[in-house]
C-alpha positions in Angstrom: 23.6 -25.8 126.8 22.5 -28.9 124.7 24.5 -32.1 125.2 27.0 -32.8 122.3 24.9 -35.7 121.0 21.8 -33.7 120.7 23.7 -30.8 119.0 25.2 -33.4 116.4 21.7 -34.7 115.7 20.3 -31.3 115.0 23.2 -30.5 112.7 22.6 -33.8 110.9 18.9 -33.1 110.6 19.7 -29.6 109.2 22.1 -31.1 106.7 19.6 -33.6 105.6 16.8 -31.0 105.2 19.0 -28.8 103.1 19.9 -31.7 100.9 16.2 -32.5 100.0 15.5 -30.9 96.6 11.8 -30.3 95.5 11.0 -30.4 91.9 8.9 -27.4 91.0 6.7 -29.2 88.4 5.1 -32.7 88.5 6.1 -33.3 84.9 8.6 -31.8 82.5 8.6 -28.0 82.9 6.5 -26.1 80.4 8.4 -24.6 77.6 11.5 -26.9 77.8 9.8 -30.3 77.5 12.6 -31.6 75.0 15.6 -30.7 77.2 17.7 -33.6 78.2 20.9 -32.0 79.5 22.1 -32.9 82.9 22.7 -30.5 85.8 26.3 -29.9 86.7 28.0 -28.6 89.9 31.7 -27.7 90.1 34.1 -25.1 91.3 34.6 -22.2 88.8 38.0 -20.8 88.6 36.6 -17.8 86.8 34.0 -17.0 89.4 36.2 -18.3 92.1 33.2 -20.2 93.8 31.1 -23.3 93.5 28.6 -23.0 90.6 25.5 -25.0 89.3 25.0 -25.1 85.6 22.7 -26.7 83.0 19.6 -26.6 85.2 16.9 -28.2 83.1 14.7 -29.6 86.1 14.1 -26.5 88.4 14.0 -27.3 92.1 13.8 -25.7 95.6 16.2 -26.7 98.3 14.6 -26.1 101.8 16.7 -24.7 104.7 14.7 -25.2 107.8 15.5 -23.2 111.0 15.4 -24.9 114.5 12.8 -22.3 115.6 10.9 -20.9 112.7 9.3 -17.5 113.1 6.9 -18.0 110.2 8.7 -15.9 107.6 10.3 -17.4 104.6 12.3 -16.3 101.6 12.9 -17.9 98.3 16.6 -17.1 97.1 17.5 -17.1 93.5 21.3 -17.0 92.9 22.9 -15.2 90.0 25.3 -16.1 87.3 24.3 -14.6 83.9 21.5 -17.2 83.4 24.3 -19.5 82.4 25.3 -20.6 86.0 24.3 -20.2 89.7 26.6 -19.0 92.3 25.1 -21.4 94.7 26.9 -20.5 97.9 27.5 -16.8 98.4 24.2 -16.0 96.6 22.3 -19.0 97.8 23.2 -21.4 100.6 25.1 -18.9 102.6 22.2 -16.5 102.5 19.9 -19.3 103.5 22.0 -20.3 106.5 22.2 -16.6 107.7 18.3 -16.4 107.5 17.9 -19.7 109.3 20.0 -18.3 112.2 17.4 -15.7 112.6 14.4 -18.0 112.5 13.6 -17.4 108.7 12.9 -20.5 106.6 14.7 -20.3 103.3 14.5 -22.1 99.9 17.2 -21.9 97.4 15.8 -21.9 93.9 17.6 -23.6 91.0 15.9 -22.1 87.9 16.3 -23.0 84.3 19.6 -21.8 82.7 21.0 -21.5 79.1 22.2 -25.0 78.1 26.0 -25.1 78.0 28.8 -27.6 77.6 30.8 -29.0 80.7 32.3 -25.5 81.4 29.2 -23.4 81.3 30.9 -20.2 83.0 33.8 -20.4 80.5 31.4 -20.8 77.6 29.3 -17.7 78.7 32.5 -15.6 79.0 33.7 -16.8 75.6 30.4 -15.6 73.8 30.3 -12.2 72.1 28.1 -9.7 74.0 25.4 -9.8 71.6 25.0 -13.6 71.6 25.2 -13.7 75.4 22.4 -11.0 75.6 20.2 -12.9 73.0 20.7 -16.2 75.1 19.9 -14.5 78.4 16.8 -12.8 77.0 15.6 -16.1 75.7 15.9 -17.9 79.0 14.4 -15.1 81.1 10.6 -16.1 80.5 11.4 -19.7 81.6 13.5 -18.6 84.7 10.7 -16.0 85.6 8.1 -18.7 85.3 10.2 -20.9 87.7 10.2 -18.0 90.3 6.5 -17.7 90.1 6.0 -21.4 90.4 8.3 -21.5 93.4 6.2 -18.9 95.1 3.0 -20.7 94.4 4.4 -24.1 95.6 5.8 -22.7 98.9 2.6 -21.0 99.6 0.6 -24.1 98.9 2.8 -26.1 101.3 3.2 -23.5 104.0 1.6 -25.6 106.7 4.1 -28.5 105.9 7.0 -26.1 106.4 5.5 -24.4 109.3 5.5 -20.9 107.7 2.9 -18.2 107.1 1.7 -18.2 103.4 1.3 -14.3 103.7 5.0 -14.0 104.7 6.7 -15.7 101.8 9.1 -13.3 100.1 11.6 -13.5 97.2 15.2 -12.5 96.9 17.4 -12.7 93.9 21.0 -11.7 93.0 22.0 -10.3 89.5 20.3 -12.5 87.0 18.3 -14.0 89.9 17.5 -10.4 90.6 15.8 -10.2 87.3 13.7 -13.3 88.3 12.9 -11.5 91.5 11.6 -8.4 89.5 9.5 -10.8 87.5 8.1 -12.1 90.8 7.4 -8.5 91.9 5.5 -7.5 88.7 4.0 -10.6 87.1 2.4 -12.6 89.9 -1.3 -13.6 90.4 -3.1 -14.3 93.7 -1.6 -17.6 94.2 1.9 -16.5 93.5 2.1 -13.0 95.0 5.3 -12.5 97.1 4.9 -10.7 100.5 8.2 -8.8 99.7 10.9 -8.8 97.2 14.7 -8.0 97.4 16.5 -7.5 94.1 20.2 -7.5 94.9 22.3 -5.8 92.1 19.6 -6.9 89.7 19.6 -6.5 86.0 16.3 -5.2 84.5 17.5 -4.2 81.0 15.3 -6.6 79.5 12.2 -5.2 81.1 11.3 -2.5 78.4 7.8 -1.9 79.9 8.2 -2.5 83.7 4.9 -1.6 85.2 4.4 -1.5 89.0 1.2 -3.5 90.0 -1.5 -1.8 91.9 -0.8 -4.1 94.9 3.0 -4.3 94.5 4.9 -5.8 97.4 7.4 -3.9 99.4 10.8 -3.8 97.7 14.3 -3.8 99.3 17.1 -2.9 96.7 20.8 -3.2 97.1 23.7 -2.5 94.7 27.1 -0.9 94.5 27.8 2.3 92.5 31.0 0.7 91.0 29.2 -2.4 89.7 31.4 -3.6 86.9 28.3 -4.4 84.8 26.8 -1.0 85.3 23.7 -2.3 87.1 23.6 0.3 89.7 21.4 2.3 87.3 18.9 -0.6 87.1 18.5 -0.5 91.0 17.9 3.2 90.8 15.3 2.6 88.1 13.5 0.0 90.3 13.6 2.4 93.3 12.1 5.3 91.3 9.5 3.1 89.7 8.3 2.0 93.1 8.5 5.5 94.6 6.6 7.1 91.8 3.8 4.5 92.3 3.7 5.3 95.9 4.8 1.9 97.0 7.0 0.9 99.9 10.7 0.7 98.9 14.1 0.9 100.5 17.4 1.1 98.7 21.0 0.8 99.8 23.5 2.0 97.1 27.1 1.5 98.3 30.0 3.5 96.9 32.1 0.4 96.4 31.6 -3.3 96.5 31.5 -4.2 92.7 29.2 -6.8 91.2 28.4 -10.1 92.8 29.5 -9.4 96.3 26.7 -11.6 97.9 27.8 -13.0 101.1 31.5 -12.5 100.4 33.6 -10.6 103.0 35.6 -7.7 101.3 36.1 -5.4 104.4 33.6 -3.0 102.8 30.3 -1.6 103.9 28.7 -4.1 101.5 29.6 -6.8 103.9 26.7 -5.6 106.1 23.8 -5.4 103.6 22.4 -8.6 104.8 22.1 -7.1 108.3 20.2 -4.2 106.8 17.9 -6.6 105.1 17.2 -8.4 108.4 16.3 -5.0 110.0 14.1 -4.2 107.1 12.3 -7.5 107.5 11.6 -6.7 111.1 10.7 -3.0 110.5 8.2 -4.3 107.8 6.6 -6.6 110.3 7.7 -9.8 108.5 9.8 -11.0 111.5 9.9 -10.1 115.2 13.5 -10.6 116.0 
């Protein structure tokens, strides 16, 4: 057992590591050079969780395990492209992965600009306007996901990870970013694996599976309030028909946005299934 002082020091180092945010671009992000709005973080009564809104400068927050096993995952939280559910779909996932030796990076990708209450503003929009705004931001958010993959792979030695074991996970809107990472990469940004969790792919009218598509791990609940279970089935079938490696867990109940929330339902254990899948695929050894 480690002495208390050493334990405290390790916890402090972990906290400092998690607090360091890495900008994705050296200058203003391409496509949004004129943006001046400031990122905000607050507790959303509507989502009943902490959120981040108004991201104009995309960043990665590294979470570094005490004993890295070489694998890493970039995590894109969801929130309808207007917000990021930063804990249950971001930081909490990163912490779980760290405990198993996996290095994690929480991605804050560009969002639809909003006022002070971004979540409330999104919920107050008519559905057509909301869809239009989300579709407009998707290319920028997708570019941020690909840039994150390239950046992490370039700096693999610095983070003590294997550049060929850098994966991407996304939730809901972040799941759409994950799908872009799984289908629009180049040699420098190819993910080793991708995990779209209750992802929305309605905006992908011509979804094509690449010839060297990465393995896919898909999760959703059949009673998803947004009807996104069908999107997960679409992804599964696309990969299956292309003869690519894919695993899907479609739970009877759990709703949308369960993330790392505990609901006393089988969806509570999806992250354990993901860990088993990583090991079975050879990305981890524990």
